Structure formats: C-alpha cells, structure tokens
C-alpha positions in Angstrom: -8.0 10.0 -44.1 -11.3 9.3 -42.3 -10.4 5.9 -41.0 -8.3 5.5 -37.9 -4.9 5.4 -38.8 -2.9 2.1 -38.4 0.7 1.0 -38.2 0.9 0.0 -41.7 -0.2 3.7 -42.6 2.8 4.7 -40.5 5.2 2.3 -42.3 4.2 3.3 -45.7 4.6 7.2 -44.9 8.1 6.6 -43.1 9.1 4.2 -45.8 9.9 1.6 -43.2 8.5 -1.9 -42.6 5.6 -2.5 -40.4 7.7 -4.6 -38.0 10.0 -1.6 -37.5 6.9 0.7 -36.5 6.1 -1.9 -33.9 9.6 -2.0 -32.3 9.7 1.6 -32.0 6.1 2.1 -30.5 7.2 -0.8 -27.9 10.4 1.3 -27.2 13.0 -1.3 -28.4 14.9 0.8 -30.9 18.0 0.9 -28.6 17.8 -2.9 -28.2 17.4 -4.0 -31.6 19.8 -1.3 -33.1 17.3 1.1 -35.0 19.1 3.9 -35.8 17.9 7.2 -34.7 17.3 8.9 -38.2 14.7 5.8 -38.8 13.1 6.3 -35.3 12.8 9.9 -36.2 11.0 9.2 -39.5 8.6 7.0 -37.8 8.0 9.6 -35.0 7.2 12.3 -37.6 4.7 9.8 -39.6 2.6 9.3 -36.2 2.4 12.8 -35.4 1.4 13.6 -38.9 -0.9 11.0 -39.1 -2.3 11.3 -35.5 -2.0 7.9 -34.5 -3.2 6.6 -31.0 -2.0 3.2 -30.1 -4.8 0.7 -29.2 -3.6 0.0 -25.5 -6.3 -2.8 -25.2 -5.1 -4.7 -28.3 -1.7 -4.5 -27.3 -2.2 -5.6 -24.0 -4.1 -8.7 -25.2 -1.0 -9.5 -27.6 1.1 -9.5 -24.5 3.0 -6.4 -25.1 3.7 -3.5 -22.7 1.7 -0.5 -23.1 2.8 1.6 -20.2 -0.4 1.3 -18.1 -0.2 -0.1 -14.5 -3.5 -1.2 -12.8 -4.5 -0.2 -9.2 -7.1 -2.1 -7.3 -8.2 -2.8 -4.2 -11.1 -5.2 -2.7 -12.8 -2.2 -0.9 -13.2 1.2 -2.0 -10.3 3.4 -1.8 -12.2 6.7 -1.2 -14.8 6.5 1.4 -17.6 9.1 1.1 -17.1 10.3 4.7 -15.5 13.7 5.9 -12.3 11.9 7.3 -9.5 11.3 4.8 -9.0 7.8 3.6 -6.7 5.5 4.8 -5.2 5.0 1.3 -4.7 8.6 0.5 -0.8 8.3 1.3 -0.5 5.1 -0.7 -2.1 6.6 -3.7 -0.1 10.0 -3.5 3.1 7.7 -3.7 1.8 5.3 -6.5 1.0 8.3 -8.4 4.1 10.4 -8.1 6.3 7.3 -8.9 4.2 6.5 -11.8 4.7 10.2 -13.1 8.5 9.8 -12.5 8.6 6.4 -14.3 6.6 7.5 -17.2 3.7 5.1 -16.5 -0.2 5.9 -16.7 -2.5 4.5 -14.0 -5.4 2.7 -14.3 -7.9 2.6 -11.3 -10.2 -0.2 -11.5 -13.5 0.6 -9.9 -16.3 -1.6 -11.7 -15.3 -4.7 -9.7 -17.3 -2.8 -6.7 -20.6 -3.0 -8.6 -23.1 -5.0 -6.8 -20.9 -5.5 -3.7 -18.8 -7.9 -6.0 -15.1 -6.9 -5.8 -13.8 -10.0 -7.7 -11.0 -9.1 -10.3 -12.7 -12.3 -12.2 -16.2 -10.9 -12.3 -17.8 -12.3 -15.5 -15.3 -14.9 -15.6 -12.3 -12.7 -17.2 -9.4 -11.0 -15.7 -10.3 -7.2 -15.9 -6.9 -6.1 -14.9 -5.3 -7.4 -18.0 -5.9 -4.2 -19.9 -2.5 -3.0 -18.0 0.8 -4.4 -17.9 0.7 -5.4 -14.4 -1.1 -4.2 -11.3 -0.7 -2.8 -7.6 -3.1 -4.4 -5.1 -3.8 -3.1 -1.9 -6.2 -3.1 0.9 -7.1 -5.1 4.3 -9.9 -7.2 2.9 -8.1 -10.7 2.0 -8.9 -12.6 -1.1 -6.2 -15.1 -1.4 -7.8 -17.1 -3.9 -8.0 -14.4 -6.3 -4.3 -13.6 -5.8 -3.3 -17.3 -6.4 -5.6 -17.3 -9.5 -3.7 -14.1 -10.9 -0.4 -15.7 -10.1 -1.6 -19.0 -11.9 -2.4 -17.0 -14.8 1.3 -15.3 -15.1 -0.3 -11.9 -14.6 2.4 -9.6 -12.7 1.3 -7.9 -9.8 2.5 -6.5 -6.4 0.8 -6.4 -3.2 1.2 -3.7 -0.5 1.1 -5.1 2.6 2.3 -8.5 4.0 0.4 -11.8 3.0 1.6 -14.8 4.2 -0.4 -17.4 2.0 0.2 -15.7 -0.9 3.8 -14.9 -0.3 5.3 -17.6 -2.5 3.1 -16.5 -5.3 4.0 -12.7 -5.7 6.3 -9.8 -4.4 5.1 -7.4 -1.8 6.2 -4.3 -0.1 5.3 -3.8 3.7 6.3 -1.9 6.9 8.6 -3.4 9.2 6.3 -3.4 11.9 8.3 -6.3 14.1 11.3 -4.1 14.2 9.4 -0.8 15.0 7.7 -2.4 17.7 10.7 -4.2 19.3 12.1 -0.6 19.2 9.2 1.2 20.8 8.6 -1.5 23.6 12.5 -0.8 24.0 12.0 3.0 24.3 9.1 2.3 26.8 11.4 0.1 29.3 14.1 2.8 29.1 11.5 5.4 30.2 10.8 3.3 33.0 7.5 1.7 31.8 7.1 -1.9 33.2 3.2 -2.2 33.2 1.8 -1.9 29.6 -1.6 -2.4 28.1 -2.7 -2.8 24.5 -6.0 -1.5 22.5 -6.5 -2.7 19.2 -9.2 -3.1 16.7 -11.3 -6.4 16.5 -9.9 -7.8 13.3 -7.0 -10.1 12.3 -5.7 -8.0 9.4 -2.3 -9.3 9.1 -0.2 -6.1 9.6 -2.1 -5.4 12.9 -1.5 -9.3 13.8 2.3 -8.7 13.0 2.3 -5.4 15.3 0.6 -7.8 18.3 2.9 -10.7 18.0 5.9 -8.3 18.0 4.4 -6.5 21.0 4.2 -9.6 23.0 7.5 -11.0 22.1 9.3 -7.8 22.8 7.4 -7.5 26.3 8.4 -10.9 27.1 11.9 -10.1 26.3 12.3 -7.2 28.5 9.9 -8.4 31.2 7.3 -6.0 30.9 3.8 -7.0 32.3 0.7 -6.7 30.1 -2.0 -5.4 32.2 -4.9 -5.8 29.5 -5.5 -6.3 26.0 -8.4 -5.2 24.2 -9.9 -5.5 20.6 -12.5 -3.6 20.0 -14.5 -1.4 17.1 -14.9 2.2 17.5 -17.4 3.4 19.9 -17.3 0.2 21.9 -15.1 1.4 24.8 -16.4 2.4 28.3 -15.0 4.0 31.5 -15.2 1.0 33.2 -12.4 -0.6 31.1 -10.2 2.7 31.5 -10.8 2.4 35.2 -9.6 -1.2 35.2 -6.5 -0.3 33.6 -5.5 2.3 36.2 -6.7 0.0 39.0 -4.0 -2.4 37.6 -1.2 0.3 37.7 -1.0 0.6 34.0 1.6 3.2 33.2 1.5 3.2 29.3 -1.4 2.3 26.7 -0.4 1.3 23.1 -3.2 2.0 20.7 -3.7 0.6 17.0 -6.2 3.3 15.8 -5.8 7.0 15.9 -9.7 7.2 16.5 -9.4 4.9 19.5 -6.8 7.6 20.9 -9.4 10.2 20.9 -11.8 7.9 22.7 -9.2 7.1 25.3 -8.7 11.1 25.6 -12.6 11.6 26.1 -12.7 9.7 29.5 -10.8 12.7 30.9 -7.9 10.8 32.2 -4.4 13.1 32.5 -2.4 12.1 29.5 0.4 11.7 30.1 0.5 12.5 33.8 -1.7 9.7 34.9 -1.6 7.3 31.8 1.0 7.7 28.7 -0.6 6.9 25.4 1.4 5.9 22.4 -0.2 5.4 18.9 0.8 2.6 16.6 -0.1 4.0 13.0 0.2 7.4 11.4 -1.9 10.5 12.0 -3.3 12.2 9.2 -2.2 16.0 9.5 -5.7 17.3 8.6 -7.3 15.2 11.3 -8.6 17.2 14.5 -6.6 15.9 17.6 -6.9 16.4 21.4 -3.3 15.8 22.1 0.2 16.0 20.5 -0.1 12.1 20.3 3.4 10.2 20.3 3.0 7.8 17.5 4.7 5.4 14.9 4.7 6.7 11.4 4.0 4.2 8.5 5.7 5.0 5.4 2.5 4.6 3.1 3.8 7.1 0.6 7.2 5.3 0.5 5.3 2.0 0.3 3.2 3.2 -2.5 6.2 4.6 -4.8 8.4 1.4 -3.9 5.6 -0.6 -5.2 5.4 0.9 -8.6 9.4 0.5 -8.9 8.9 -2.9 -7.8 6.2 -3.9 -10.4 8.4 -2.4 -13.1 11.3 -4.3 -12.1 9.2 -7.4 -12.0 8.1 -6.5 -15.5 11.5 -6.0 -16.7 12.8 -9.4 -15.3 14.8 -7.8 -12.8 13.4 -8.8 -9.8 12.3 -12.5 -8.6 8.6 -13.1 -8.0 9.2 -14.0 -4.6 11.0 -11.0 -3.4 9.3 -9.2 -0.5 10.5 -5.8 1.2 10.0 -4.2 4.5 10.1 -0.3 5.0 11.2 1.0 8.3 8.5 2.9 10.3 9.1 6.4 11.6 8.5 8.0 14.9 6.8 11.2 15.9 7.9 11.9 19.7 4.9 13.8 20.4 4.0 15.0 24.1 2.1 11.8 25.4 5.0 9.5 26.8 6.2 10.4 30.1 9.2 9.3 31.5 8.6 7.7 34.8 12.3 7.6 36.4 
C-alpha cells in the first residue's frame, strides 16, 4: 500500500466497522462492551498496516490523543550555567506522564519574536494537546481567561487569584509553611527579625510575605527591616543597619541573596541567623549549609499531570485548588539564642 493507511483500511482487514475501529483507538473497548477477540483483530490489523493515528486531526475533532501540553510565558531552560528554576517541576511532570501513559508536547514557538502568547496568529496553538499544564511567574491572566472561555482544559502550577474561578491549580502551601517557620523562630528565642525579598509581586512571594507579617504580629516578633531588591543590589550599609537594630535572624527569599549576604562577612549564625524561603538546588555551590524551606516542585509537577487527567476524565471540578506542604531543611544557619 503506497498511501498512508486509514481507519477504513483497518476495518476492512479486521472485518469490522470503522466505528468499532475508532472506539478501539480511543480506548473505549471496555466502556462500550467490545469483546477482547474483536479488539485483538483490530490491533493486529493496525500492526500489519503500520497505521499511525493523526493526533492533530483527532484533537480537532474533540477526541483524546494522549498528548498533554506544557507551556510557560517565559523560557523554561535559560542558557546560563545555573539550573533552571523549573527543572524540578519538569522532572515531576515527565515522571508522572510516563506513569500515566501520556506523551508531552513542549510549546516553544510562542516565544518567537518575544511574543509568548498562546493565541499568536489568532489561534489557540495548545489545541493539538488534550489539555495543558501552564506554569511560570509571568502573569497573563487575560490569556488564561480566554482559554477557559474556549473550554480548553488546563491546570496551572502556582496560585492565580484572578483566574482562580476559571481553572484548577496546584501550589505550595506557603501560608502554613511561613506560620510554622515563624513559630520555630519564636521557639528559638528570636524576637527581632528582618525580611529580604525580590523586587516583584509574583503571587507565591506575595503570599509568603503576607503570611510572614501575620505570623510575626500574632507571636509578637518585631520586624526590624524589609528590603525588596534585585540580585546585586545589596550593600554593606544595609546589612550594618540590620545589625544596629539588633536583628537576630534574616529571612531570605532567593538562594542568590543568601550568598550575597554571606559575602558581607557577617558571622552566620553567630551574629545573625539566616533562613532561606525556597529550595536550593543540590548542584548549586553554596558557602553555608543553609537552613531553608523546601518547595515540593517535583511533587507539584507530578500532581499537575494527575489533576489535568482528572479534569479530562470529568472527575475533578474546574474550580478545584490544591496546596502541597513545604518541607524544611534544618541546615546549620539558625541559632537558638536561649
């Protein structure tokens, strides 16, 4: 046969209807009572003819093709030497996709010419997949709202309050993590604490900051300073100011900022304890065994795949939101002061 085999060719060779072939290809044999013998005839015919399904066409018809999309509004894999923030998410996504028998489609063309839009050219380019996992700090809530309006199924990794009524998401339970951490600081005798964050309003970081403030107020800790800066923007005068205000512990959002603080030569944790508020990649060189929170990125990636499949199967409400607990690495940079 010189042309590409089609479903009707399979039906003819197997001696069944084309509808029966379609049901087998879409995994509905058990649901619709197709017996094992008939299914095997069709599978044998598929193998003999070398049939490969046209997944794009099937997606356009609204069927399931076993493809899950992955999209971010910023590049997943930076060209620098440091690991990508998204590596652990992607490992979790890939591992769960393998366990679930799904293939992944990584959408990259949307980043051409600096335009990460899903709808570049007027069409939803994600539709080749059954649904999509969307992640990243960049917020494009208008696009998420348009996707939801089209009825395209997707799951977001991370909290998105504006779009929360439109889609499921899985995120880290930063509020609980920060409440537990501040309680630990209190138990260790710390009463004067400072906060160093990045100069943005990304929702996960906003949640951490708000939870920090609430926990400090509840336990009577004094916040001696807050600074929100980019990498490389700190100076020794800022650090001296914290020490002059008798700060005993500094909470730090970014692992890079932890290393900048260490470069000032302050005795950590003798003079100042320091605690990171995010995971630290194992392959990243560090100056200290930092005490830090551990965000379950790999588990979040895996759960996003499971959640998307639950949505596609109709087993999960579109307004469902799930929070995964953060871990804690005790490290060696948090002192007990009494």
